[in-house]
C-alpha positions as a printed NumPy array, in Angstrom:
array([[124.953,  95.954, 101.957],
       [124.511,  93.047,  99.536],
       [121.263,  93.085,  97.563],
       [118.944,  90.183,  98.346],
       [118.632,  87.794,  95.427],
       [115.4  ,  88.093,  93.442],
       [114.197,  85.968,  90.543],
       [112.107,  87.471,  87.756],
       [110.492,  84.807,  85.561],
       [109.126,  86.289,  82.33 ],
       [106.484,  84.462,  80.304],
       [107.964,  85.643,  77.011],
       [105.286,  84.71 ,  74.499],
       [102.559,  85.914,  76.862],
       [104.013,  89.403,  76.486],
       [104.843,  89.118,  72.773],
       [101.419,  87.763,  71.748],
       [ 99.517,  90.274,  73.88 ],
       [101.466,  93.167,  72.359],
       [101.077,  91.785,  68.82 ],
       [ 97.333,  91.154,  69.159],
       [ 96.717,  94.61 ,  70.627],
       [ 97.229,  96.055,  67.155],
       [ 94.211,  95.826,  64.791],
       [ 96.464,  95.851,  61.725],
       [ 96.454,  92.729,  59.498],
       [ 99.336,  90.268,  59.916],
       [102.508,  91.506,  58.248],
       [106.272,  91.635,  58.719],
       [105.918,  95.306,  59.673],
       [103.312,  94.519,  62.344],
       [105.596,  91.811,  63.766],
       [108.591,  94.167,  63.746],
       [106.689,  96.943,  65.552],
       [105.203,  94.505,  68.076],
       [108.601,  93.022,  68.918],
       [110.052,  96.494,  69.356],
       [107.294,  97.242,  71.889],
       [107.75 ,  93.814,  73.497],
       [111.468,  94.518,  73.935],
       [110.538,  97.77 ,  75.699],
       [108.207,  95.751,  77.93 ],
       [111.107,  93.47 ,  78.893],
       [113.293,  96.496,  79.677],
       [110.515,  98.028,  81.787],
       [110.145,  94.778,  83.734],
       [113.876,  94.674,  84.44 ],
       [113.917,  98.3  ,  85.586],
       [110.78 ,  97.977,  87.715],
       [111.698,  94.742,  89.527],
       [115.513,  95.005,  89.687],
       [116.07 ,  91.225,  89.662],
       [119.416,  89.566,  90.335],
       [118.349,  86.576,  88.198],
       [116.061,  86.381,  85.163],
       [114.371,  83.365,  83.616],
       [113.067,  84.388,  80.183],
       [110.956,  81.443,  79.014],
       [109.453,  80.907,  75.56 ],
       [107.517,  78.004,  74.067],
       [109.729,  75.817,  71.887],
       [106.77 ,  75.007,  69.622],
       [105.498,  71.704,  68.313],
       [104.017,  68.877,  70.352],
       [104.448,  68.676,  74.112],
       [103.831,  66.032,  76.763],
       [100.296,  67.441,  77.06 ],
       [ 99.557,  66.595,  73.418],
       [100.828,  63.06 ,  74.082],
       [ 98.369,  62.817,  76.987],
       [ 95.467,  64.427,  75.099],
       [ 95.882,  64.828,  71.312],
       [ 93.11 ,  67.462,  71.165],
       [ 95.001,  69.769,  73.532],
       [ 94.945,  73.329,  72.139],
       [ 93.469,  72.102,  68.849],
       [ 91.213,  75.172,  68.517],
       [ 93.896,  77.71 ,  69.346],
       [ 94.923,  79.815,  66.349],
       [ 98.547,  79.178,  65.326],
       [101.043,  81.986,  65.707],
       [101.135,  84.158,  62.567],
       [104.118,  83.06 ,  60.478],
       [105.441,  86.636,  60.214],
       [105.71 ,  86.781,  64.018],
       [107.147,  83.28 ,  64.355],
       [109.812,  84.02 ,  61.739],
       [110.856,  87.204,  63.563],
       [111.282,  85.558,  66.983],
       [114.853,  84.188,  66.594],
       [116.161,  87.712,  66.015],
       [114.138,  88.908,  69.026],
       [115.708,  86.191,  71.184],
       [119.162,  87.362,  70.022],
       [118.238,  90.897,  71.05 ],
       [117.261,  89.671,  74.516],
       [120.555,  87.773,  74.76 ],
       [122.364,  90.968,  73.792],
       [120.585,  92.699,  76.696],
       [122.006,  90.108,  79.101],
       [119.093,  87.667,  79.27 ],
       [119.359,  83.904,  78.906],
       [116.372,  82.741,  76.8  ],
       [115.092,  79.261,  77.68 ],
       [113.064,  77.147,  75.228],
       [112.899,  73.406,  75.728],
       [111.324,  70.793,  73.429],
       [108.197,  68.917,  74.567],
       [107.456,  71.269,  77.457],
       [105.746,  74.643,  77.586],
       [107.187,  77.882,  78.916],
       [104.792,  77.455,  81.875],
       [106.598,  74.25 ,  82.879],
       [110.005,  75.912,  82.523],
       [108.839,  78.787,  84.74 ],
       [107.142,  76.425,  87.2  ],
       [110.321,  74.372,  87.562],
       [112.618,  77.381,  87.917],
       [110.415,  79.262,  90.389],
       [109.779,  76.195,  92.57 ],
       [113.474,  75.358,  92.664],
       [114.352,  78.957,  93.559],
       [111.784,  79.095,  96.372],
       [112.608,  75.638,  97.744],
       [116.263,  76.642,  97.934],
       [115.229,  79.756,  99.911],
       [117.074,  82.108,  97.591],
       [114.713,  85.074,  97.974],
       [111.541,  86.456,  96.396],
       [110.269,  85.251,  93.012],
       [108.161,  87.341,  90.653],
       [106.376,  85.868,  87.626],
       [105.5  ,  88.328,  84.846],
       [102.446,  86.86 ,  83.112],
       [ 98.687,  87.072,  82.661],
       [ 98.415,  83.263,  82.352],
       [ 96.059,  81.848,  84.994],
       [ 97.881,  78.483,  85.167],
       [100.98 ,  80.173,  86.601],
       [ 98.961,  81.759,  89.42 ],
       [ 99.15 ,  78.428,  91.255],
       [102.771,  79.348,  92.08 ],
       [101.416,  81.991,  94.476],
       [100.562,  79.117,  96.848],
       [104.302,  78.471,  97.185],
       [105.314,  82.068,  97.861],
       [105.716,  83.595,  94.4  ],
       [103.997,  86.795,  93.317],
       [102.536,  87.398,  89.856],
       [102.941,  90.751,  88.124],
       [100.462,  91.739,  85.395],
       [102.62 ,  93.983,  83.221],
       [ 99.671,  95.181,  81.141],
       [ 97.548,  96.341,  84.074],
       [100.492,  97.236,  86.283],
       [ 99.141,  95.254,  89.225],
       [100.294,  92.609,  91.682],
       [ 98.45 ,  89.308,  91.954],
       [ 98.707,  87.614,  95.342],
       [ 96.726,  85.153,  97.463],
       [ 93.889,  87.643,  98.008],
       [ 93.703,  88.46 ,  94.283],
       [ 93.354,  84.764,  93.345],
       [ 90.631,  84.226,  95.959],
       [ 88.752,  87.276,  94.712],
       [ 89.097,  86.357,  91.022],
       [ 88.544,  82.586,  91.149],
       [ 86.793,  82.022,  94.479],
       [ 89.42 ,  79.575,  95.773],
       [ 92.861,  79.708,  97.389],
       [ 95.861,  79.504,  95.004],
       [ 96.61 ,  75.912,  96.071],
       [ 93.177,  74.89 ,  94.732],
       [ 93.479,  76.755,  91.431],
       [ 94.528,  73.736,  89.357],
       [ 91.699,  71.646,  90.846],
       [ 89.298,  74.46 ,  89.908],
       [ 90.605,  74.619,  86.322],
       [ 90.345,  70.818,  86.065],
       [ 86.673,  70.87 ,  87.113],
       [ 85.592,  73.813,  84.945],
       [ 87.933,  73.12 ,  82.026],
       [ 89.742,  75.727,  79.965],
       [ 88.347,  76.463,  76.515],
       [ 91.47 ,  78.405,  75.492],
       [ 93.687,  75.364,  75.912],
       [ 91.031,  72.789,  74.999],
       [ 91.005,  71.268,  78.5  ],
       [ 87.623,  69.495,  78.724],
       [ 86.784,  69.604,  82.453],
       [ 83.372,  68.313,  83.592],
       [ 80.317,  69.25 ,  81.504],
       [ 78.031,  71.946,  82.937],
       [ 80.465,  72.908,  85.707],
       [ 81.475,  76.56 ,  85.622],
       [ 83.758,  78.553,  87.889],
       [ 81.171,  79.213,  90.62 ],
       [ 80.086,  75.581,  90.932],
       [ 83.708,  74.389,  90.874],
       [ 84.674,  76.901,  93.583],
       [ 81.651,  75.957,  95.708],
       [ 82.538,  72.25 ,  95.498],
       [ 86.207,  72.798,  96.333],
       [ 85.486,  75.128,  99.243],
       [ 82.94 ,  72.666, 100.626],
       [ 85.087,  69.532, 100.277],
       [ 88.657,  70.889, 100.316],
       [ 90.228,  69.228,  97.262],
       [ 89.414,  67.516,  93.989],
       [ 89.864,  64.056,  95.505],
       [ 87.551,  64.993,  98.378],
       [ 84.967,  66.328,  95.898],
       [ 84.993,  62.969,  94.121],
       [ 84.732,  61.097,  97.416],
       [ 81.839,  63.31 ,  98.584],
       [ 79.833,  64.999,  95.827],
       [ 80.912,  62.278,  93.397],
       [ 78.859,  59.652,  95.226],
       [ 75.681,  61.751,  95.506],
       [ 72.65 ,  60.541,  93.56 ],
       [ 72.15 ,  63.912,  91.9  ],
       [ 72.722,  65.037,  88.295],
       [ 75.982,  66.681,  89.434],
       [ 77.137,  63.518,  91.222],
       [ 76.281,  61.449,  88.154],
       [ 78.273,  63.757,  85.868],
       [ 81.281,  63.659,  88.193],
       [ 81.174,  59.857,  88.192],
       [ 80.6  ,  59.537,  84.464],
       [ 83.417,  61.972,  83.611],
       [ 85.888,  60.93 ,  86.303],
       [ 88.628,  59.902,  83.848],
       [ 88.248,  63.112,  81.835],
       [ 88.402,  65.116,  85.079],
       [ 91.637,  63.536,  86.288],
       [ 93.183,  63.87 ,  82.83 ],
       [ 92.139,  67.549,  82.861],
       [ 93.938,  67.993,  86.173],
       [ 97.119,  66.548,  84.656],
       [ 96.812,  68.946,  81.711],
       [ 96.439,  72.076,  83.86 ],
       [ 99.112,  71.196,  86.412],
       [102.593,  72.591,  85.931],
       [105.418,  70.159,  85.362],
       [108.007,  71.196,  87.947],
       [110.769,  68.656,  87.326],
       [111.965,  69.846,  83.915],
       [115.712,  69.499,  83.227],
       [116.42 ,  73.176,  82.574],
       [120.082,  72.732,  81.664],
       [121.116,  76.032,  83.267],
       [122.711,  77.13 ,  86.527],
       [121.689,  80.133,  88.6  ],
       [124.949,  81.773,  87.519],
       [123.822,  81.495,  83.899],
       [120.568,  83.272,  84.799],
       [122.295,  86.016,  86.81 ],
       [121.403,  89.472,  85.508],
       [123.899,  92.32 ,  85.651],
       [122.408,  95.787,  85.399]])
């Protein structure tokens, strides 16, 4: 019987950085080398555990992206990747290629956008299940479209129920939630004094960001006033947190096929 096709999308730097930062040692070539050896094992474990027929291994290209063009302060407070790790990545990518993986890095977009585009295309074409290996909250919005997220570090599945429990909203409202509350890690401003609970309460009461602005945004309350005053920042924040799903990937499914 023919195996059903399954896509595994791996958020490459999410795994590499998490493994690297787990070590308390100071930055060094040795630390980078050890971390990438462990990261390679993580990739192998993912392939063995999920038995995909197709693999999308996405990495950030680096440099400015369309998000920086929209908001120059995007990620301005995020620490740059240690140079010893950055310098060791090309060899790591070659190792992945040697293991049968096609590494994708595209200028001006993030790995999230590459994964978002690939997973959405796969699901829309009805090719089979899609698994995203990441701990990045932005990618959890793909659960609304039928993907599942696998947290490699905790060894747990993230599905619709997990998102609702963690964030207080359905996966399809996750990007609206992140737009309202902002994301300090990425420097997404959001609306001042709105945290996760308030954002979730607003979205569950009104149903969407646009409905929140049409309802709560006209109230003569401090919250209503803030929503009105920061409307442009809010809608820009939503653009920043949304995945770009129309990236020209430049690959075919055959190129991403994985032979065990």
